[in-house]
C-alpha positions in Angstrom: 114.8 82.6 -247.1 113.4 79.8 -244.9 109.9 80.3 -243.2 109.2 79.3 -239.6 105.6 79.0 -238.5 105.0 80.4 -235.0 101.9 80.6 -232.8 101.5 83.2 -230.0 99.2 82.2 -227.2 98.2 83.5 -223.8 95.4 84.9 -221.6 93.3 87.8 -222.9 94.9 91.2 -222.4 98.3 89.7 -221.6 99.7 91.5 -224.7 99.6 89.2 -227.7 98.4 91.9 -230.1 100.8 94.5 -228.8 103.7 92.1 -229.1 102.7 91.2 -232.7 102.4 94.9 -233.6 105.8 95.6 -232.1 107.3 92.7 -234.2 105.8 94.1 -237.4 107.1 97.7 -236.5 110.6 96.9 -235.1 111.4 94.4 -237.9 110.1 96.9 -240.5 107.9 94.2 -241.9 105.3 96.8 -243.0 106.0 99.2 -245.8 106.8 102.7 -244.6 103.8 104.2 -246.5 101.6 101.5 -245.0 102.7 102.3 -241.4 102.1 106.1 -242.1 98.6 105.2 -243.2 97.9 103.4 -240.0 99.3 106.1 -237.8 97.2 108.7 -239.8 94.1 106.5 -239.3 94.8 106.3 -235.5 95.1 110.0 -235.3 91.9 110.6 -237.2 90.1 108.2 -235.0 91.1 110.2 -232.0 93.1 107.6 -230.3 96.8 107.4 -229.6 98.8 105.0 -231.8 99.3 101.7 -229.9 101.0 98.7 -231.6 98.0 96.6 -230.7 96.0 98.8 -233.1 98.1 97.5 -236.0 96.0 94.3 -235.9 92.8 96.3 -235.6 93.5 98.1 -238.9 94.7 94.9 -240.6 91.5 93.2 -239.5 89.5 95.9 -241.2 91.5 95.3 -244.4 90.9 91.5 -244.1 87.2 92.1 -243.8 87.3 94.2 -247.0 89.1 91.4 -248.9 92.6 92.8 -248.8 95.4 90.3 -248.7 96.7 90.8 -245.1 95.3 88.4 -242.7 95.3 89.0 -238.9 95.4 85.4 -238.0 98.5 84.9 -240.2 101.0 87.8 -240.0 104.3 87.7 -241.7 107.5 89.4 -240.4 111.1 88.9 -241.0 114.6 89.1 -239.4 118.1 88.9 -241.0 118.0 85.1 -240.4 114.6 84.1 -241.8 110.9 84.8 -242.4 108.2 84.1 -239.9 104.5 83.3 -240.1 102.7 84.3 -236.9 99.5 82.6 -236.1 97.6 84.8 -233.6 95.4 82.9 -231.2 92.8 85.3 -229.7 90.9 82.4 -228.2 90.8 78.7 -227.7 88.4 77.9 -230.5 90.3 80.0 -233.1 93.6 78.4 -231.9 92.4 74.8 -232.3 90.8 75.5 -235.7 94.1 77.0 -236.9 96.4 74.5 -235.4 94.6 71.2 -235.4 93.2 71.4 -238.9 96.8 71.6 -240.2 96.0 74.8 -242.2 98.7 76.6 -240.3 101.0 74.0 -238.6 103.2 75.7 -236.1 106.7 74.6 -235.4 107.2 76.6 -232.3 105.1 78.7 -229.9 105.3 81.8 -227.6 103.4 81.8 -224.4 102.9 85.3 -223.2 102.2 86.0 -219.5 101.5 89.2 -217.7 104.0 89.5 -214.8 101.4 91.4 -212.8 98.8 88.5 -213.0 100.8 85.4 -213.6 99.3 82.2 -215.2 95.5 82.6 -215.7 93.0 80.0 -216.9 93.4 80.7 -220.6 97.1 80.8 -220.3 96.9 77.3 -218.8 94.5 76.0 -221.5 96.6 77.4 -224.3 99.8 75.7 -222.8 97.9 72.5 -222.4 97.0 72.7 -226.1 100.7 73.2 -227.0 101.4 70.0 -225.1 98.5 68.2 -226.6 99.6 69.2 -230.1 103.2 68.3 -229.5 104.7 71.7 -230.1 108.0 71.1 -228.3 109.8 74.5 -228.9 108.2 77.0 -226.5 109.4 80.4 -225.5 107.8 82.3 -222.5 107.6 86.0 -222.8 107.0 87.6 -219.5 105.3 90.9 -220.5 104.5 94.2 -218.9 107.8 94.5 -217.1 107.2 98.3 -217.2 104.4 97.9 -214.7 106.8 96.3 -212.1 109.6 98.8 -212.5 111.6 96.3 -214.7 112.6 94.6 -211.4 114.1 91.1 -211.3 112.1 89.7 -208.4 108.6 89.8 -210.0 110.0 88.2 -213.1 111.6 85.4 -211.2 108.4 84.8 -209.2 106.2 84.4 -212.2 108.9 82.5 -214.1 109.0 79.9 -211.4 105.1 79.7 -211.4 105.1 79.2 -215.2 107.9 76.6 -215.2 106.1 74.4 -212.6 102.9 74.3 -214.6 104.7 73.7 -218.0 106.7 70.9 -216.3 103.5 69.3 -215.1 102.3 69.0 -218.8 105.6 67.9 -220.2 106.8 71.2 -221.6 110.3 72.6 -220.9 110.5 76.2 -222.2 113.6 77.1 -224.1 113.7 80.7 -222.8 112.0 83.0 -220.3 112.3 86.5 -221.6 111.2 89.6 -219.7 109.7 92.2 -222.1 107.5 95.2 -222.2 105.6 94.9 -225.5 104.0 98.3 -225.1 107.3 100.2 -224.6 109.2 97.9 -227.0 111.8 96.8 -224.4 113.8 93.7 -225.0 112.1 93.0 -228.3 114.7 93.5 -231.0 117.2 95.5 -228.9 118.6 94.7 -225.4 116.9 96.7 -222.8 119.0 98.9 -220.7 116.3 99.0 -218.0 116.9 95.3 -217.2 120.7 94.9 -216.8 120.1 91.9 -214.5 118.9 89.9 -217.6 121.7 88.3 -219.5 119.7 86.1 -221.9 118.7 86.8 -225.5 116.3 89.4 -226.7 112.9 88.2 -227.9 114.0 88.3 -231.6 117.3 86.6 -230.8 115.4 83.8 -229.0 113.2 83.3 -232.1 116.2 83.1 -234.4 117.6 80.4 -232.2 114.5 78.1 -232.9 115.1 75.1 -235.0 113.2 74.5 -238.2 111.3 71.3 -238.7 113.6 68.4 -239.6 113.3 66.9 -243.1 111.4 63.7 -243.3 113.1 62.6 -246.5 114.6 59.5 -244.8 111.2 58.3 -243.4 108.8 55.9 -245.2 106.6 57.4 -248.0 103.4 59.1 -246.9 101.4 61.0 -249.5 97.7 61.8 -248.7 95.6 62.5 -251.9 93.9 65.8 -251.7 92.1 65.5 -255.0 92.1 64.1 -258.5 92.0 66.1 -261.8 92.0 65.2 -265.4 94.3 67.5 -267.5 95.3 66.8 -271.1 93.9 63.2 -270.9 95.9 62.5 -267.7 94.2 61.7 -264.4 96.4 63.4 -261.8 96.3 62.7 -258.0 97.4 65.8 -256.1 98.5 66.5 -252.5 101.3 67.4 -250.2 104.1 64.9 -249.7 104.5 64.4 -245.9 107.5 62.1 -245.7 109.8 60.1 -247.8 110.3 60.5 -251.6 108.0 59.6 -254.5 109.5 59.1 -258.0 108.6 57.8 -261.4 108.5 54.0 -261.7 108.3 53.6 -257.9 106.2 50.7 -256.5 103.5 52.1 -254.1 100.6 50.9 -252.0 97.3 52.7 -251.9 95.4 52.6 -248.5 92.7 51.7 -247.5 92.3 49.6 -250.6 95.6 48.0 -250.2 96.2 48.0 -253.8 99.8 47.9 -255.1 100.8 49.7 -258.3 103.5 51.9 -259.8 103.9 55.7 -260.3 103.8 56.5 -264.0 104.9 60.2 -263.6 105.5 62.9 -261.1 103.8 66.2 -262.0 104.6 69.8 -260.8 103.2 73.0 -262.3 105.6 74.3 -265.0 108.3 71.8 -264.0 109.6 68.6 -265.4 110.1 66.3 -262.5 110.9 62.6 -261.9 111.0 62.7 -258.1 109.4 64.9 -255.3 110.5 65.5 -251.7 108.7 66.1 -248.3 106.8 69.4 -248.1 106.2 69.7 -251.8 102.7 70.0 -253.3 102.8 67.7 -256.4 100.7 65.4 -258.5 101.3 61.8 -259.7 99.7 59.7 -262.4 98.9 56.0 -262.1 97.6 53.4 -264.5 94.1 54.3 -265.6 92.7 51.0 -264.2 93.8 51.9 -260.6 91.1 53.6 -258.6 92.2 56.6 -256.5 90.4 59.5 -254.8 90.5 62.1 -252.1 91.3 60.6 -248.7 93.5 57.7 -250.1 97.0 57.5 -248.5 99.9 56.5 -250.7 102.7 54.6 -249.0 105.4 52.0 -249.5 104.5 48.2 -249.5 105.6 46.8 -246.2 106.2 50.2 -244.6 102.7 51.4 -244.4 101.1 53.3 -241.5 98.4 51.6 -239.3 94.9 51.0 -240.8 92.4 50.8 -238.1 88.8 51.5 -237.1 89.5 51.9 -233.4 92.2 53.9 -231.8 93.2 55.7 -228.5 93.5 59.4 -228.4 93.5 62.6 -226.2 90.9 65.1 -227.1 90.1 68.7 -226.1 86.3 69.2 -226.2 85.3 72.8 -227.4 81.5 72.8 -227.7 78.8 74.1 -225.4 76.9 70.8 -225.7 78.3 67.9 -223.7 79.9 65.0 -225.6 78.1 61.7 -224.8 79.6 58.4 -225.7 78.2 56.7 -228.8 77.2 60.2 -230.2 77.6 60.3 -233.9 80.5 62.7 -235.0 82.5 63.4 -238.0 86.3 62.9 -238.0 88.9 64.4 -240.3 92.6 63.4 -240.3 94.8 64.7 -243.1 92.6 64.3 -246.2 90.5 61.5 -244.7 87.0 61.9 -243.4 84.5 59.5 -242.0 81.9 59.3 -239.2 82.9 58.0 -235.7 81.8 57.7 -232.1 83.7 58.0 -228.9 83.2 54.6 -227.4 85.0 55.0 -224.1 86.0 58.0 -222.0 88.8 56.8 -219.8 89.5 60.1 -218.0 87.9 63.6 -217.9 90.5 66.2 -217.0 90.2 70.0 -216.1 92.3 71.7 -218.7 93.3 74.6 -216.5 94.1 72.7 -213.2 95.0 69.2 -214.9 93.0 67.6 -212.1 91.2 64.4 -213.1 87.5 65.1 -212.7 86.2 61.5 -213.3 87.4 58.2 -214.6 85.5 55.8 -216.9 82.7 58.2 -217.6 80.0 58.7 -220.3 80.2 62.4 -220.9 82.6 65.4 -221.5 82.0 69.1 -221.0 83.2 72.2 -222.7 87.0 72.9 -222.2 87.7 69.5 -220.7 90.3 67.2 -221.9 89.9 63.4 -222.1 91.6 60.2 -222.8 89.3 58.2 -225.2 88.8 55.3 -227.4 87.4 56.3 -230.9 85.5 54.0 -233.2 85.2 54.9 -236.9 82.8 53.8 -239.6 85.5 53.1 -242.1 89.1 52.4 -241.3 91.5 55.4 -241.2 95.2 55.4 -242.0 96.9 56.6 -238.7 100.2 56.9 -236.9 100.7 57.9 -233.3 101.3 61.6 -233.1 105.0 61.7 -232.3 105.7 59.4 -235.3 103.9 61.6 -237.9 102.0 64.6 -236.8 99.8 64.9 -239.9 98.5 61.4 -239.5 98.3 61.7 -235.7 96.3 64.8 -235.5 92.5 65.1 -236.1 89.5 67.2 -235.6 86.0 66.1 -234.6 82.8 67.8 -236.0 79.3 68.0 -234.7 76.4 69.5 -236.7 79.0 70.9 -239.2 81.2 72.7 -236.7 84.5 71.8 -235.1 83.8 70.5 -231.6 87.2 69.0 -230.6 90.8 68.6 -231.6 92.9 65.7 -230.7 95.9 63.5 -231.2 96.4 59.8 -231.7 98.2 58.2 -228.7 97.8 54.5 -229.9 97.1 54.0 -233.6 94.9 50.9 -233.6 96.2 49.3 -230.4 96.2 45.9 -232.1 92.4 46.1 -232.5 90.9 44.1 -235.4 89.5 46.2 -238.3 85.8 45.9 -238.6 84.1 48.2 -241.2 80.7 47.8 -239.6 81.9 48.7 -236.1 79.8 52.0 -236.1 
């Protein structure tokens, strides 16, 4: 069965945890005995069983080293499996989404109909836009608190739609739900006869899975190299195109052209690999290759540049100042960099331009910038290939920003000594 990766975002207390708990319960994605254990633990702790508590108990298990992880929760429907990335706050969201550890193909923005769009709702929505997540479902929660009436739903729906439109997002569905009461989650709610759209689960099952990139040019970032049975094997995840035995390839940033001697996959005999597969390849022994190298096709390679334009979301208590030394990671590549120009500072919740052509950026602000790197990176603009168009910045060993490439290189000359 196919797997779709889904992120759920929204303001604190708007019902993310309760919705995820209901999804686990109503889709029977937890074993019966496990559910009974959680109900028993809730009773013993002297509190009524709420579906938000499911994540509390799973969090306790995670801290004890048990396999269920509250930031990555699985549930399934008759159509497919889902991996839910819970986003309790902006920092966790960016770390999960931007690093590529859990790349979402779709998102749910949950909004409390009694409060409407709040600051964190807007920031999370902006991040969805920044990261290019085009499939968005809006869950208008807590309909039980407004008597399941149509008018409050329509009012907040209009407010959300206006904001999303301003950041380039057009939601696929606006679904009235009560997560705490389980209304309109997997079964159509009789309390909202005025609503004719899909249930929440039906809307998820209508989402499209990520299209195959098999017809795109080859891009294979090298994760690491190993020596096994006298073979030096370069391993990684194939992002696009195919790679096969005997194929002529080009290694960036060295620009060396060679051929693939073999395709390796654990306990499988393979001569070819396809997008999404984690594989290994061997090359002639004389060809140097290491983590961070990008394998592509001669004549169809991505941009190699030491300057590029980007949008970044700053997530650090300390201000960003231009020319401050930072670390940048994109796919398996890593080098040092500086933000050379801040074209615009933008308030992430109001989308107002705070200042143009400035020299600093504050916490939770978005900016249009030019970044200079010490050594050239292999890049593509974000819409072309997300994995080579998405990056994180680090300061003092911690992630301080996430961003996307808007112009890979911009025709700027490569200069390895630019930083």
